[in-house]
C-alpha positions in Angstrom: 126.7 -83.0 34.2 128.6 -79.9 35.3 125.5 -79.1 37.5 125.6 -82.6 39.4 129.3 -82.1 40.4 129.3 -78.1 41.2 126.1 -78.9 43.4 127.7 -81.9 45.2 131.0 -80.3 45.6 129.6 -77.0 46.7 127.4 -79.0 49.4 130.7 -81.0 50.5 132.1 -77.6 50.7 129.3 -76.2 52.2 129.4 -79.1 55.4 133.1 -78.7 55.7 133.7 -75.0 55.6 130.5 -74.5 58.3 132.3 -77.1 60.8 135.6 -75.2 59.9 134.1 -71.9 60.3 132.3 -72.8 63.5 135.6 -74.6 64.9 137.5 -71.5 64.1 135.1 -69.3 65.6 134.8 -71.2 68.8 138.8 -71.0 69.0 138.7 -67.2 67.9 136.1 -66.9 70.7 138.2 -68.4 73.4 141.0 -66.5 72.5 139.3 -63.6 72.6 137.7 -64.3 75.9 140.9 -65.2 77.6 142.4 -62.1 76.6 139.8 -60.0 77.6 139.8 -61.4 80.8 143.5 -60.9 81.0 143.1 -57.2 80.1 140.5 -56.7 82.7 142.7 -57.9 85.3 145.5 -55.4 84.4 143.2 -52.7 83.8 140.2 -53.2 86.0 138.2 -50.8 83.6 134.8 -51.2 81.8 134.9 -51.5 78.1 134.1 -47.7 76.6 131.8 -49.4 73.8 129.2 -52.1 73.6 130.1 -55.2 71.8 128.4 -55.7 68.4 128.1 -58.9 66.8 130.2 -59.4 64.4 128.6 -60.4 60.6 130.1 -63.0 60.4 128.6 -64.7 63.5 124.6 -64.5 61.6 122.7 -67.4 61.6 123.4 -69.1 58.6 121.4 -72.0 56.7 122.0 -75.3 57.9 123.5 -77.8 55.2 119.9 -79.1 54.4 118.9 -75.8 53.5 121.8 -74.9 51.6 121.0 -77.7 49.5 117.4 -76.9 49.2 118.2 -73.6 48.2 121.1 -74.4 45.7 118.3 -77.1 44.1 115.4 -74.7 43.7 117.8 -72.2 42.1 118.5 -74.6 39.6 115.5 -76.0 39.1 114.1 -72.6 38.1 117.0 -71.9 36.1 115.9 -74.6 33.3 113.9 -73.8 30.6 110.4 -74.6 30.1 108.9 -73.6 26.7 105.3 -74.8 28.1 104.0 -71.9 30.2 101.6 -74.6 32.0 104.8 -76.4 33.2 106.7 -73.2 33.8 103.9 -72.2 36.6 104.1 -75.7 38.0 108.1 -75.1 38.6 107.5 -72.0 40.1 104.8 -73.0 42.2 106.6 -75.9 43.8 109.4 -73.7 43.7 107.9 -70.8 45.9 106.3 -73.2 48.3 110.1 -74.8 49.0 112.0 -71.6 49.0 109.4 -69.7 51.1 110.7 -71.0 54.6 114.3 -70.2 53.2 114.2 -67.0 51.4 111.0 -65.3 51.5 112.3 -62.6 49.0 112.9 -65.2 46.5 109.7 -66.6 47.4 108.0 -63.6 46.4 109.9 -62.9 43.5 108.8 -66.4 41.9 105.4 -65.7 42.8 105.4 -62.7 41.0 106.7 -64.4 37.9 104.2 -67.2 38.4 101.1 -64.6 39.2 102.1 -63.1 35.7 102.2 -66.4 33.4 99.0 -67.5 35.4 97.4 -64.2 34.5 98.5 -64.7 30.5 96.9 -68.1 30.3 93.5 -67.4 31.4 93.6 -63.9 29.5 94.3 -66.6 26.3 91.7 -68.8 27.3 93.7 -71.6 28.8 92.7 -72.8 32.4 95.7 -72.8 34.4 96.8 -76.4 35.8 97.8 -75.1 39.3 97.4 -71.7 40.9 100.8 -70.1 42.6 98.1 -67.7 44.0 97.4 -70.5 46.7 101.1 -70.2 47.8 100.9 -67.9 50.1 103.7 -65.1 49.0 101.5 -63.5 46.2 102.7 -59.7 46.7 99.2 -58.0 47.4 100.9 -55.0 45.8 100.3 -56.3 42.8 96.9 -57.7 43.1 95.3 -54.9 41.0 97.9 -55.4 37.8 96.8 -59.3 38.1 93.1 -58.6 38.0 93.4 -56.3 35.1 95.2 -58.8 32.8 91.8 -61.1 33.5 89.3 -60.3 30.6 85.6 -60.6 31.6 84.9 -63.3 29.3 87.9 -65.5 31.1 86.1 -64.9 34.5 84.9 -69.0 34.7 88.4 -70.4 33.7 90.0 -67.8 36.2 88.1 -68.8 38.9 90.5 -70.4 41.0 93.0 -67.6 40.8 90.5 -65.0 41.4 89.2 -67.2 44.5 92.9 -67.2 45.6 93.6 -63.6 45.2 90.5 -63.2 47.3 91.8 -65.3 50.1 95.2 -63.9 50.1 94.4 -60.4 49.7 91.2 -59.3 50.9 92.0 -55.7 51.4 92.8 -55.1 48.1 91.0 -57.6 46.1 87.2 -57.9 47.1 85.9 -55.0 45.6 87.6 -55.5 42.1 86.9 -59.3 41.9 83.1 -58.3 42.6 82.9 -56.4 40.1 84.6 -58.7 38.0 81.8 -61.4 39.3 79.0 -58.7 38.5 80.2 -57.9 35.0 80.8 -61.8 34.0 77.3 -62.6 35.6 75.6 -59.6 33.7 77.1 -61.0 30.4 75.9 -64.4 31.0 78.7 -66.2 32.3 78.6 -67.8 36.1 81.2 -68.4 37.8 79.3 -70.3 40.8 82.2 -71.1 42.9 83.3 -67.6 42.7 80.3 -66.1 43.6 79.7 -68.4 46.3 83.1 -67.7 47.5 82.3 -63.7 47.5 79.1 -64.5 48.9 80.9 -66.0 52.0 83.2 -63.0 52.2 80.1 -60.3 52.1 78.2 -62.3 54.3 75.2 -64.7 53.2 72.6 -62.0 54.7 74.1 -59.0 52.8 72.0 -57.3 50.4 74.6 -58.1 47.5 74.7 -61.8 48.5 70.7 -62.2 48.4 70.6 -59.9 45.3 73.0 -61.9 43.2 71.9 -65.0 44.3 68.5 -64.8 43.0 70.2 -63.4 39.7 72.5 -66.2 39.4 69.3 -68.5 38.6 68.0 -66.1 36.1 71.2 -66.5 34.4 71.7 -70.2 34.1 73.6 -70.9 30.8 71.4 -71.5 27.6 73.5 -74.1 26.4 72.9 -76.7 29.6 74.8 -79.6 28.0 78.1 -78.0 27.4 77.7 -76.8 31.2 76.9 -80.3 32.3 79.9 -80.4 34.8 79.2 -77.2 36.2 75.6 -78.9 37.5 76.7 -80.1 40.8 78.6 -76.4 41.6 75.5 -74.6 40.9 73.7 -77.2 43.1 76.0 -76.4 45.9 75.2 -72.8 45.8 72.0 -73.5 46.0 72.3 -75.8 48.7 74.4 -73.1 50.7 72.5 -69.9 50.0 68.8 -71.3 49.8 68.5 -71.0 53.7 69.7 -67.7 53.9 67.2 -65.9 51.4 63.5 -65.5 51.4 61.4 -68.6 51.0 59.9 -66.9 48.0 63.6 -66.4 46.2 64.7 -69.9 47.1 61.5 -71.3 45.7 61.9 -69.4 42.3 65.4 -70.1 42.2 64.5 -73.7 42.6 62.0 -74.0 40.1 64.3 -72.3 37.7 67.2 -74.7 38.2 65.2 -77.3 38.4 64.0 -76.5 34.7 67.6 -76.1 33.7 68.2 -79.8 35.1 65.5 -80.8 32.8 67.6 -80.1 29.7 70.4 -82.3 30.7 70.5 -85.9 29.5 70.4 -88.3 32.3 73.9 -88.8 33.8 75.4 -88.6 37.3 76.0 -84.7 37.0 72.3 -84.2 37.0 71.3 -86.7 39.5 73.7 -85.3 41.8 72.5 -81.8 41.8 68.7 -82.7 41.2 68.8 -85.0 44.8 71.0 -81.7 46.5 68.5 -79.5 45.2 65.1 -81.4 45.9 66.3 -82.2 49.3 67.4 -78.4 50.1 64.2 -77.1 48.3 62.2 -79.4 50.9 63.8 -78.5 54.0 63.6 -74.9 52.9 59.9 -74.9 52.3 58.5 -77.6 54.4 56.6 -80.7 52.4 53.3 -78.9 51.9 54.8 -75.8 50.2 57.4 -77.8 48.1 54.5 -80.0 46.9 52.5 -76.6 46.2 55.3 -75.4 44.3 56.0 -78.3 42.0 52.1 -78.6 41.4 52.5 -75.1 39.6 55.6 -76.0 37.6 55.0 -79.5 35.4 58.5 -79.4 34.1 60.2 -79.0 37.3 58.2 -81.4 38.6 59.1 -84.0 36.2 62.5 -83.5 37.3 62.2 -83.7 40.9 60.6 -87.1 40.4 63.7 -88.4 39.3 64.9 -87.6 42.4 66.5 -90.3 44.8 68.0 -92.3 42.4 71.4 -93.9 43.0 74.4 -91.9 41.4 78.0 -93.3 41.0 80.7 -90.6 41.4 83.3 -91.1 39.0 86.5 -91.9 40.2 89.7 -91.9 37.7 91.3 -95.7 37.8 94.6 -95.2 39.6 97.3 -97.3 39.1 97.6 -99.7 42.4 101.1 -99.4 44.1 101.4 -100.5 47.4 104.6 -99.8 49.5 103.6 -102.0 52.2 103.3 -105.4 49.6 107.1 -103.7 48.5 108.4 -104.0 51.5 107.2 -107.4 52.4 109.0 -108.6 49.2 112.2 -107.2 50.2 114.7 -109.7 49.1 113.0 -111.2 46.1 114.1 -110.1 42.7 110.8 -108.4 41.0 112.8 -106.7 38.5 111.7 -109.1 35.5 107.9 -108.6 36.3 108.2 -105.1 37.0 110.2 -104.6 33.3 106.8 -105.9 31.6 104.5 -103.0 33.0 103.3 -99.9 31.3 105.7 -97.4 31.7 103.6 -95.4 34.7 102.8 -98.8 36.5 106.5 -99.9 35.8 108.2 -96.4 37.5 106.0 -96.6 40.5 106.2 -100.2 41.0 109.7 -99.7 40.6 110.1 -97.1 42.7 108.1 -98.6 45.5 110.4 -101.6 45.5 113.4 -99.3 45.2 112.1 -97.5 48.3 111.5 -100.4 50.4 114.8 -102.1 49.2 117.5 -98.9 50.1 115.4 -98.2 53.5 116.3 -101.9 54.5 119.9 -101.3 53.7 120.2 -102.9 50.3 121.5 -99.9 48.4 122.9 -102.0 45.5 119.5 -103.5 45.2 117.7 -100.1 45.3 119.8 -98.9 42.7 118.4 -101.5 40.3 115.2 -100.9 40.9 115.3 -96.9 40.6 117.3 -97.4 37.1 114.1 -99.2 36.0 112.1 -96.3 37.6 113.9 -93.4 36.1 114.4 -95.0 32.5 110.9 -95.3 32.3 110.1 -91.6 33.3 111.1 -90.4 30.0 108.5 -92.4 28.3 105.6 -91.5 30.9 106.8 -87.6 30.3 106.8 -88.2 26.4 103.2 -89.7 26.1 101.7 -86.9 29.0 98.9 -85.9 26.3 97.7 -89.2 27.4 99.5 -89.8 30.8 97.6 -86.8 32.5 99.3 -87.3 35.8 102.7 -87.6 34.6 104.0 -84.6 36.8 102.6 -86.9 39.7 104.5 -89.8 38.2 108.1 -87.9 38.1 107.2 -86.4 41.7 106.6 -89.6 43.2 109.8 -91.5 42.0 111.8 -88.6 42.5 110.4 -88.4 46.4 111.2 -92.0 46.8 114.7 -91.9 45.6 115.4 -89.2 47.6 114.4 -90.7 50.6 117.0 -93.3 50.5 119.9 -91.1 48.9 118.9 -87.6 48.2 122.1 -86.9 46.1 121.8 -89.6 44.1 118.0 -89.2 43.4 119.0 -85.6 42.3 121.5 -86.9 39.7 118.8 -89.1 38.4 116.7 -86.4 37.8 119.3 -84.3 36.1 119.2 -87.0 33.6 116.1 -86.9 32.6 115.6 -86.0 28.7 113.2 -82.7 29.4 114.0 -79.8 31.2 110.8 -79.6 32.7 110.7 -83.2 33.6 114.3 -82.4 35.6 112.8 -79.5 37.2 109.8 -81.2 38.5 112.2 -84.2 39.6 115.0 -81.9 41.6 112.4 -80.0 43.4 110.4 -83.0 44.6 113.8 -84.3 46.0 114.3 -80.8 47.4 110.8 -81.1 49.5 112.1 -84.5 50.9 115.6 -82.8 52.2 113.3 -79.4 53.7 110.8 -82.3 55.0 113.9 -83.9 56.7 115.4 -80.9 58.0 112.2 -79.6 59.5 111.7 -83.0 61.1 115.2 -82.8 62.5 114.7 -79.1 63.9 111.6 -80.0 65.5 113.5 -82.4 67.6 112.4 -85.5 66.3 115.1 -88.0 65.1 115.7 -88.3 61.4 115.2 -91.7 59.8 118.6 -93.1 59.5 120.0 -92.8 56.0 117.9 -89.8 55.5 119.2 -86.8 53.7 119.1 -85.0 57.3 121.9 -87.7 58.8 123.8 -88.2 55.3 122.9 -84.9 53.3 125.9 -85.6 50.9 127.0 -88.9 50.3 
């Protein structure tokens, strides 16, 4: 691809050009110094004007950071038809380019914030929030908030929390109004309300009033909001000790009644356990028992407390780099080729990393050929493979640890532009990390992109 060739050539030119420029600058500086010294001896007169630093002597990017800058720009330039993919690419690009080019980071963050707001306005929950990247321009906070309809506040909860954290001066009052309006309309952004209470102070009049109102405004369709039950319980757990005991008692009883509308399950069990424990601590055993005696529904739900609950974990594919390191020298390609696409990609990448860092680049190539060929299948089936972006990042980072330029070429050969961009940014992330390690004075690993940025 033309982009591959142009990048590699450009980086080579950067390396050579920087070396030549530094050498020429040193020679010119030495010649100029000698000339000035000789001239001073002849005239014995001080210079009439202070010398100024020539523009050519201004600090330039290191070859590694120039590599990162080039790759980020190329990745962002690729088209992403899905706005969620575009948001993911812009968020990664913003985080990467921030230490290198803050102005470009702000530009990416601005575009990402616009896409994030548009997703929320259309009723879609953003897969990732660019507002946590730290480069959001607070001058545009109000414009961002204006794009969020009240009906979408729950979906925009994490985005609003991030804006509140990044821009407290500009965003606190507008976001408070958003939450208040949503609550009055029967929507309950529990995590967002808790973040606002922490911001304004749990003891503030607003926090106390809003806490009571929240547990009077629990959603009528409890089963539909089952996943939010632990979040509501977390709100109760944090705020109940901060309010009057009567307020905490009434809120706790209402919440237990609401939990009684849920069928048995982990979410209900976790919420019941948290709520009853907190209510006992706040009221004391005697007052707790008295409160439940006056509410039979809440009592029945509270009696189910203490049952063991299992926190559900998504089953992850088991891939061990340490195991791969122990099998270096044993050809595992046939075994790996029979695995599912995502496991095949991850397992081959682990063996490619282990083989490549052990000094066998040809063996690493064989494994990375398998890994990257599987990525297109992973991406094409990402409706079922929810962690497809993570798989691409994992494989690309493993390849970049062995040879950053070769990894870049491989990512650019992926079939989908979004997959290409995600992989390219993963490669850039590795190179930037190695660059930072070198700048900290710690030796980079032999074979890393810091020691051999272009090969």
